[in-house]
C-alpha positions, 0 to 999 in steps of 0.5 A: 500499499502506497503512502497516498493510499494509506492517507486516503484510507485513514481519512475515509475511516474518520473517527474510527481511526486511532485518533479517536481513542488517542484524544487524551494524548492529543489534548495534552500535546495541544496543551504543551503547544498552547502553554508555549504559544501564549507567551510567544503570542503575547497572550500570557496576561490574558490566558496564563500558562497554568490555565492552559495546563490545568484546562488541558489536563482536565479535558484530557482526563474527561476524555479518558474517563468517558472513553472507558466504556469504549475500551475493548474488554474481549480477548481479541487483541486486534480490537485493542491495537492502535497505530498499526499495533504500536500502542494498545488500549485495553483495560490496563492501559485505560486505567493507568491513563486515568491514573497519570492524568488525574495526578497530573491535574492535581499537581498542576492545581497544587502548583497554582495554589502554592505559586511555585513559579512566577509569571515568567517561568510558568510556560516552561515548567508546565510545558515540561510537566505536560511533556512528561505526562505524555511520555508516561501515557505512552509508557502505559499503552505501549505495545512495541519496544520502540514506543516503550523506550520512547515513552520512558525517555519522553518522561525522563528528560523533562524530569531531569529539567524539572528537578533543576528548574530553580537555576539560582539554587546550587543544590537544585542544579547538582541534583538535576545533573546527577539525575540526568547522568544516572538517567542517561546511563540507565537508559543505555543499559535498558536500550541494550537489554531490549536490543538483546531480547528483540534480537534473539526473538526477531521482533520488537512487538510485544504481542509477538513475543509469546509466539516467538518464545514458543517457536524457540523453546516449545516444549524444551527446557531452558537447558536445551537452548543454552545460547538463547537462554543466556542471551535472554537472561542477560537481556532481562537482567539489563532491562530490569536494571533500567526499570529499577532506576525508574522505580528507585529500587535498590541498588539503583535508588541512589539518585532519588534522595538527592533529586527530591531534596533538590527539586521543589516539593510539588515536583518531587511529589510528581516524581514520586507518584506519576512516574512510579505508576507509569513505570509499574504499568509498563513493567507488568505489561513487558513481563507478561509478554515475556513470561507466558505461563503456557510455555514451560520454559518461560513459566520456569524463568518467570517463577525464578524471576519472581523469587529474585524480585522478592529478594530486591523488594526486601532490600528496597523496603528495608533500606528505604525505611532504615535510611528515612529515620535519621533524616531532618529534611522532609523531602529527603525523608519522603524520598526514602519513603518512596523507595520503601513503598517501591519495595512494597509494590515490588512485593506484589509484582514478585508474587504475581510472577510466581503465581502466574506460573501456577493454576492456583485459584482463590475460594471465589474462583478468581486466579491468584495471579489476577488477585495479586495485580488487583492488589497492586492496582489498589495500593497504587490508587491509595499511594496516589493520594496519601503521598500527594497529601504529605508533599502538598502539606510540605509545600504549604508549610514551606511557603509559610516558614521558608523551611523544609527542615523538620526541626523548624516545624516544632509546635506548628500543628496547633496553628493549622489544625486542619492541615495537621489532621490531613497530614496525619491521615496521609502519614498513618495511611503510609504506615498502613494503619486502619481504616485508611487506604494504605492499610487495605492496599498493603493488605491486598499485597500481603495477601498475595504473598501468602498465596505465593508462599504456598509455591515457594517458602521464600515468600514467607520471608518476603511477608515477614519483611514487609510486616517488619518494615511496616513497624520500622516506618511507624517511628519516622512517620509518627516523628513528624507528628510528634514534632508538630503537635507535642514538641514545644516551640524553640529557637529554630521554630519559624513563626506560625502557620496561616493557611488559606481557605484554598489550601485547606480545601485542596488538602481536604479534597485529596484527603477524603479519598484516602478514607474512602479507599479505607472504608468503602472497599466494595466501591473501589475494588470492582475498578481494580478487578476491571483493570487487572482482569484476565484480558488486561495482559 
């Protein structure tokens, strides 16, 4: 088919073309251009860049939500493919598209409330923020290795710039430089791993991975195909290292504390939540394409990979929690908290990989592997709100006392009871205290570890490590509330808090879902079941 014939066919299809399901991404793209053009055209006084960014993200979110009914829910993969198979719109991708867009809209609103940047820098920051969002949307729906890598880089490069956005601060520039250098190295490692896997399989289409693996291995064991097994294992190790950097997993976590401390709290929140959600969405889809349980050799390799990831999860959660305790800078403390929660989330992925190779089902007839993914999704939803609450409160207090040092927060809780209450809800949910959403998320993840322990005893150790780390986290999270509420004022305490009604309203709006996620599980769980259903992989 010639190019002219392809264009004619596309025009005849109209809204049935991929542009219809791709509407949210197109709106984000238009908002990026709009945020830059309003200043170039001299309209920035009448139409501020934040208005374009907020309007674009809300419109994209609305289109993504209203388009959920049109998402194909059958196992006919061809009905889910866009742009000749480069992207795939299924429940898994549709859910995480809403997830990323919702968080983007909330972060844009927070930046507007806290007046993070002045009028001159508004367009640049929002253009980079929306550019990173577009990359994350591509990560969630990537059905081709090229689009997966492109999405990761589109999300990463603006993140480096946003980390060092405050050009006058040496710490910010240093953090951005470290982030960019380490990120470039991680991108090279990831690309090399992807090239190895694609070279061995002879395709870069994720949907073709399983048929190609079946041709190579068939009913043979891994030891019967030594060269292919070694090459595939090396490629997967490099790929997991690349994803480990994005998820700040041990030992690829070293960039996270410096980047969070150097960036503004609002940007740190974006790196902590949105990038983690998109990375987990892409990781699960890629692993599902490789470790096909119908191929014995791949089921065996997936089983081993799940055990290895379980060990990485233990190290990640433990290091994050232990390193967080002595921190006095709140952003650095929450950076280690982010590392710890990445470990908890990875426990769910590890359990899912092991359960994927078995036929284990729950008492209600649901496959245990599917329930593990449901728990992962539920945890991520709770993580969105509880992490946003603590970063938003940090940003608002910073605007009042010009400090993110916990030692200068002594006795501030009494002057802002609503802010302190919302912060307490977020912190207790991060710990996993009932009746908040973080408790239910951890409960689901730990439940999947119990299922996986019936297949390998090491998951009892993973479960015990998760429970012990939950106790560890109690000390440094509660320390924040103790300083704010129980500690007396000292010479290091800077003033009192006078939080505006708009800030309180925003905090209350993002705190209520944490309580709902803890008390109204039957209302939220069907959404997670829809996203993690058997058709989603």
